[in-house]
N, C-alpha and C positions, 0 to 999 in steps of 0.2 A: 786670361789676358788682362794686362794692366793698362788702364787709360790714364794719360797724363793731361792735365790742363796746361797748355803751353805758357811759358813766361811771356809777359807782354811788355812792350815799350811805351805804347800810347795808352792813355786812360781808357779803361773798360767802359763801354757804353751800356748802361743799365736802364731797364724799364721796370716799373713797379705796378702790379695790378692790385686794386683795392676795391672794397665794397662799403667801407664804413669810416671810422674815425681816423684811421691811418697813423696810429701811434708808432707802429714799427716802421712805417714810411718815414716818420719824423726822425726816428733813431738813425735810419740810413742817411737821411738828408744831413743831419748834424755831423755824422762821422765822415761823410764825404767832404763837408765844408771845412772840417778841421784837419783834413789831410790823412786821417787814419785809413780810409779806404781810397786807394789810388784809382778812382773811377769818376764818371759823370753820370748823373741820373738825367737821361735825355727825354723821358716820357713817363707820365703816370696815366694809366687807364682805369676808369671806374665803370662798372655796370650799373651804377646808381648815380643819378644827377645830384642827389642831396648828400653824398658822402663828404664828410668834413675833411677827409684827406685831400680832396681837391683844393680846398683853401690852403692847406699846408703847402702843397706843391706850388700853387700860384704865388704864395708869399715868398717862396724860395726862388722864383723865376723859372720854374720847370714847366715845360709845355704839358698840357693835360688834354685828354680826350674822354668824353663820355660816350660809351657804346652800350646802349641799353640792350639787354637781352630779350625783352618782351616783344619788340616789333618783328623779330626774326621768326621764320616759320619752324626752324629747328636749331638744335645746338650747333650743328656743323656750319650753318651759314653765319651764326653769331660768332663762332670762333674764327671763321675765315676772315671776318671783318677785323677782328683783333690781330690776327696774323698779318694781314695786309698793312695795318697801321704800324706794327712792330718792325716789319721788314722795311717799310718806307723810312723809318727812323734809324735804320741800320743798327738795331739793338743786338747786342752780343750776349747779354745775360738777362733773364726775366726772373724777377723776384715776386712771389705771391705773398701778400701781406694783408691777411684778412679778406681775401678774395673768395666770396661765398658762392662759388659755382664749381661743380665738379667738372674737370676738364676731360675731354674725350681723347682717344688715341690720335686723332687728327692734329690737335694742338701739341700734345706731348711729344709726338714723333718729330714735329717740325723743329722743336727746341730741345731735343734729346741731349742730355749732358749740359744743358745751358738753362735749366729751369729749377729754381730753388723754392722751397716752402718752409714755413715755420709752423709747428704744431704744438699746442699747449699741453703736452703730456710726454712721458718718456716712452717713445716708440721702441719696440713694437707693441707695448702695452697701451691700451685705450686709444685706438684709432677712431676717427669719426667725430661725432658731436657730443656735447654735454660731458666732456671728459673729466672735469673737476668733480662733479657730483658722482660720477661713476667711480672715480678713484676713492672718494670718501666712503661711498656705499660698500666698496669692496674691502674696506679696512686697510688700505695701503698706508704705509708710513711715510712714503716719499712720492712726490710727483715731480713735475718739471717741464722743460721745453726741449724740443728737438728741431734742428735745422737739417733738412735732407734734400737730396736730389729727388725730383718728381719722376715717377715711373707710372706705368699704366695701371698698376694696382694702387688704390687709394692709401695714402699714408704709409707706404711700404718701401720707398726708395732708399738707397744707400745713405747712411747717417753721417753728417759732417761734424756736428757739434751738439752736445746736450748739456743742460744745466739741471742740477738736482735741487729740489726745494722740499723741505720737510712739510708734512701735513700735521698741523698742530691740533691739540685737543681744542675743541670748540670751533674749528674751522668750518665754514660753509663754502659753497661753491664760489660766491663773489669774493670772499676774503682770500681764498686760495688762488683764484684767478688773478687777483691784483698782485699777489706776491710773485706769482710766476711771470707776470707781464714785465716786472722789473728785470728779470733775468733774460727774457726775450730781447729786451732792448740792448743787452750786452752781447748775446751770442749771435744774433742775426748779423750785425755789422762785422763781427769777428769772422763768421763764415764767408761773407761776401769779400772781405779783405783777403782771406786765404785764397779764394777763387781768383780774385783780380791779380794776385801776385804769382799765380801759377804754382801754388804750393800744395795742391791736392792731387793725390793719386788714387784712382778707384780700381779695386780688384774685386770683381763680383759684387758682393754687398758691403764690402769694407772700404772705408775711405781713410787713407793715411795722409798725415800732414808732414811735409818734408821741407828741409832747408829753413833758413831765416831764423828769426827770433822764436824762442819757445813760448808756450802758452802757460800762463799762470792760472792754475785751476781755482785758486782762492778768489781771483778777481772775476773770472768769467763763468766758471762751470759749477761752482758749489756755493749755494746760498746759505747764509746763517739763518737761524730761526728768528726772522725779523718780526 
């Protein structure tokens, strides 16, 4: 069965979940502001009060919420607090951008088909953490970034977009991560744009892009050896 994201007439209402600096949040803010993404970011939620991404959102005039996970007795009650905030804001798409909490089926099922994540590796290779060092240690010649729909299996949902980044001689985890991050800032806004325009069709694990302008792989998906 193929699932279609319906074409929209009103700007999509987006929320972004963060835990840290929010550089991918900033990329989304910038591309909403310049009209590339036909959407509004209506809420940013952080599970850390010191996340710099909150300052980015506030500077852009976006409402923010801090929902600390530590006061809650369990993950379900923490996630229910986030769900309540997102539903109250009438959020239609939730974007994870460095949100350092593994989500439970409770949250994922609530926003099934409306929950995106960006991962700094070429899934299905290297899910989880410490992915740059693991790629280097494995002798991989390429790494990259993946935007995907979130499912109940961690880092395993249908893939929307990927960017390929070469692993250079002398790379360490920080240098490779920095080069990948530049591509993340291109492909996450691209994936959100495609969702907002109703151009994604999901069949099983495969996501197809339909209609509208074509995607230039040199611009978005393939990185030179910078």
